[in-house]
C-alpha positions as CSV (number, residue, x, y, z in Angstrom):
1,X,-0.2,0.2,0.6
2,X,1.4,2.9,-1.2
3,X,1.3,6.4,1.6
4,X,2.8,9.8,1.3
5,X,1.9,11.1,4.5
6,X,3.2,15.3,5.8
7,X,3.3,16.7,8.5
8,X,5.2,20.4,9.5
9,X,2.9,22.3,8.8
10,X,0.8,24.9,11.1
11,X,0.8,28.9,12.0
12,X,3.2,31.0,11.2
13,X,4.0,34.9,11.2
14,X,4.5,36.8,8.1
15,X,8.9,36.7,7.2
16,X,8.9,32.9,10.0
17,X,10.0,29.9,8.9
18,X,8.1,26.8,8.2
19,X,9.6,23.2,7.3
20,X,7.5,20.2,5.5
21,X,8.4,16.7,5.3
22,X,7.0,14.1,3.5
23,X,7.1,10.3,4.3
24,X,7.0,7.7,1.4
25,X,6.3,3.9,1.6
26,X,4.8,1.3,-0.7
27,X,7.0,2.9,-3.4
28,X,10.8,2.5,-4.8
29,X,11.4,6.4,-3.3
30,X,14.8,6.8,-5.3
31,X,12.6,6.5,-8.9
32,X,10.0,9.1,-8.2
33,X,9.8,12.3,-8.8
34,X,8.7,14.2,-5.7
35,X,6.9,17.9,-5.9
36,X,5.2,19.7,-3.4
37,X,1.5,21.5,-5.0
38,X,-0.8,23.8,-3.0
39,X,-4.1,25.1,-2.5
40,X,-5.2,27.9,-1.0
41,X,-9.1,28.4,-0.4
42,X,-11.1,28.9,-4.0
43,X,-7.9,28.2,-6.0
44,X,-6.7,26.0,-8.1
45,X,-4.1,23.3,-6.7
46,X,-0.6,24.7,-8.2
47,X,3.0,23.5,-8.4
48,X,5.3,24.9,-5.6
49,X,8.6,22.9,-6.2
50,X,9.5,19.9,-7.6
51,X,12.7,17.1,-7.5
52,X,13.4,14.3,-9.7
53,X,14.9,10.7,-9.4
54,X,18.5,12.8,-10.2
55,X,18.0,15.4,-8.0
56,X,17.5,18.0,-10.2
57,X,15.1,21.0,-8.9
58,X,12.6,23.5,-10.2
59,X,10.5,26.0,-8.7
60,X,7.2,28.1,-8.7
61,X,8.3,31.9,-9.7
62,X,6.6,33.0,-7.0
63,X,8.9,31.2,-3.9
64,X,11.9,31.1,-6.3
65,X,14.8,32.7,-3.3
66,X,12.3,32.0,-0.5
67,X,11.6,27.9,-0.7
68,X,13.9,24.7,-1.4
69,X,13.1,21.4,-1.8
70,X,15.2,18.1,-0.8
71,X,15.1,14.5,-0.3
72,X,16.7,12.1,1.4
73,X,16.3,8.8,-0.4
74,X,17.9,6.4,2.7
75,X,14.8,8.2,4.4
76,X,12.5,7.9,2.2
77,X,11.5,11.7,2.6
78,X,11.1,14.7,0.8
79,X,11.4,18.4,2.5
80,X,10.4,22.1,1.5
81,X,12.0,24.1,4.0
82,X,9.8,27.8,3.4
83,X,11.8,31.1,4.9
84,X,10.3,34.6,4.9
85,X,6.7,33.4,4.6
86,X,4.2,35.5,3.1
87,X,0.1,35.5,3.7
88,X,-0.5,34.5,0.3
89,X,1.6,31.6,0.9
90,X,-1.7,30.3,3.1
91,X,-3.0,27.4,1.1
92,X,-3.0,23.1,1.9
93,X,0.4,21.9,1.4
94,X,0.2,18.2,-0.7
95,X,3.2,16.0,-1.4
96,X,3.2,14.0,-4.7
97,X,5.6,11.3,-6.2
98,X,5.4,10.5,-9.7
99,X,7.0,7.2,-11.0
100,X,10.0,8.5,-13.2
101,X,9.8,5.0,-15.0
102,X,5.8,5.0,-15.9
103,X,5.5,8.5,-15.8
104,X,1.0,7.9,-15.4
105,X,2.0,6.4,-11.9
106,X,1.4,8.8,-9.5
107,X,0.4,9.2,-5.8
108,X,-0.5,12.1,-3.8
109,X,-0.6,12.5,0.2
110,X,-3.6,14.1,2.2
111,X,-2.0,17.5,2.8
112,X,-1.2,19.7,5.7
113,X,-2.9,23.3,6.4
114,X,-0.1,26.5,6.3
115,X,-1.3,29.1,7.9
116,X,0.9,32.6,7.5
117,X,-0.6,35.3,9.9
118,X,0.0,37.8,12.7
């Protein structure tokens, strides 16, 4: 059974930091591209950051220079370090894994809520 479990969300003031983690099980983690997406209330889900199985990364323009995605293949985890948080970063953050071998094979976590508010 495949599971992606996010953690680390919460309430933070503008300018603060949070670190999200996603623990994966039931997949060959090292062969998966991993991503963080977010969905704010009333808006469509959007890509925040992605890291390939080879370690290449890409970011949404809105988070470049503030967020950093990383992966630990030994621990089957992917993390998102979020610095200089803004009110507009408030959203539910989802972890997604997609097979690098079979691109149609993808899994989502249930999400973790990040609220940026003073």
